[in-house]
C-alpha atoms as one frame of an Amber mdcrd trajectory, in Angstrom:
protein
 -66.458  19.882  70.476 -65.357  17.410  73.136 -61.675  16.620  73.502 -60.811
  14.154  76.223 -57.392  13.584  77.732 -56.792  10.876  80.330 -54.025  10.872
  82.907 -53.048   9.085  86.089 -52.177   5.637  84.837 -49.058   3.786  85.851
 -47.451   0.650  87.238 -48.585  -0.381  90.716 -48.646  -3.466  92.891 -51.696
  -5.499  93.741 -53.647  -3.830  96.532 -52.509  -0.327  95.617 -54.683   2.576
  94.493 -54.695   4.893  91.501 -56.878   7.796  90.489 -57.451   8.365  86.815
 -58.508  11.746  85.521 -60.113  12.683  82.253 -60.209  16.348  81.314 -62.286
  17.903  78.565 -61.031  21.053  76.902 -64.445  21.833  75.424 -67.214  23.981
  76.811 -70.034  21.461  76.950 -68.624  18.896  79.389 -71.511  19.222  81.812
 -73.956  18.260  79.070 -72.490  14.788  78.640 -72.735  11.540  80.500 -69.266
  10.107  80.990 -67.948   6.593  81.054 -64.767   4.700  81.747 -63.878   1.635
  79.710 -60.832  -0.596  79.604 -59.186  -2.871  77.104 -56.704  -5.586  77.942
 -54.408  -7.085  75.276 -56.308  -9.441  73.027 -59.660  -8.565  74.563 -62.566
  -6.375  73.617 -63.100  -2.994  75.188 -65.285  -3.382  78.253 -67.392  -1.116
  80.416 -66.049  -0.114  83.812 -68.200   2.722  85.144 -70.424   5.591  84.066
 -71.864   8.756  85.532 -74.731  11.020  84.557 -74.179  14.632  83.504 -75.163
  15.869  86.951 -73.199  13.242  88.849 -76.335  12.072  90.632 -76.335   8.623
  89.059 -73.409   6.253  88.802 -73.032   2.743  87.488 -70.241   0.189  87.610
 -69.589  -3.283  86.358 -69.772  -6.005  88.989 -66.068  -6.801  88.959 -65.152
  -3.307  90.214 -68.050  -2.538  92.537 -66.789  -1.712  95.997 -63.287  -0.998
  94.638 -63.698   1.675  91.918 -65.584   4.942  92.208 -66.477   7.283  89.369
 -67.039  10.973  90.057 -66.987  14.269  88.195 -66.329  17.934  88.776 -68.168
  19.928  86.148 -66.470  23.147  87.258 -63.150  21.560  86.278 -64.479  19.699
  83.222 -63.033  16.530  84.685 -64.214  13.014  85.435 -62.336  10.734  87.791
 -61.978   7.029  88.400 -60.708   6.190  91.871 -59.371   2.656  91.824 -58.651
   0.909  95.103 -57.547  -2.628  95.929 -56.205  -3.071  92.432 -55.773  -6.573
  91.070 -53.575  -7.908  88.259 -56.735  -8.529  86.227 -57.381  -4.771  86.260
 -54.380  -4.340  83.968 -55.549  -2.622  80.776 -55.609   0.602  78.842 -58.318
   2.757  80.393 -60.379   5.092  78.231 -62.832   7.781  79.135 -65.716   8.558
  76.842 -68.561  11.028  76.530 -72.091  10.651  75.264 -75.159  12.828  75.006
 -78.031  11.340  76.925 -78.161   8.754  79.667 -75.079   6.885  80.899 -74.599
   3.613  79.116 -72.446   0.507  79.365 -72.370   0.122  75.581 -69.250   1.216
  73.704 -71.358   2.133  70.673 -73.354   4.730  72.631 -70.345   6.989  73.210
 -69.463   9.620  70.623 -66.168  10.890  71.970 -63.135   9.022  73.300 -59.817
   9.849  74.878 -56.529   8.324  73.813 -56.287   6.032  76.834 -53.937   5.613
  79.768 -52.142   2.399  80.697 -52.728   0.800  84.086 -50.508  -2.131  84.987
 -50.966  -4.043  88.234 -48.226  -6.441  89.239 -48.820  -9.389  91.554
């Protein structure tokens, strides 16, 4: 069973950095590809970044490339999202998710979700 808990969100100013963490209390974390998604008020949940089970392959949406970095530590059952040069348009609830198989940008491919953590970027 996968149980995901996100942390690290908060209120920051434009240009600041945050690191989100997502910890899994289960025993099969290293078997799953992991993704980060975000949802702003009134908008659909959108893909941010994903990483393979081994960490060898990473993917990110164009709007965050060069600013956000996804990584994982399988020994700690944790996936991270390092967010630099934050912009007001990055404001959203950020969710981590797990799926068996290859990393995907599709919400429907992910079986397990965390409860989300709020990131607010002021201008």
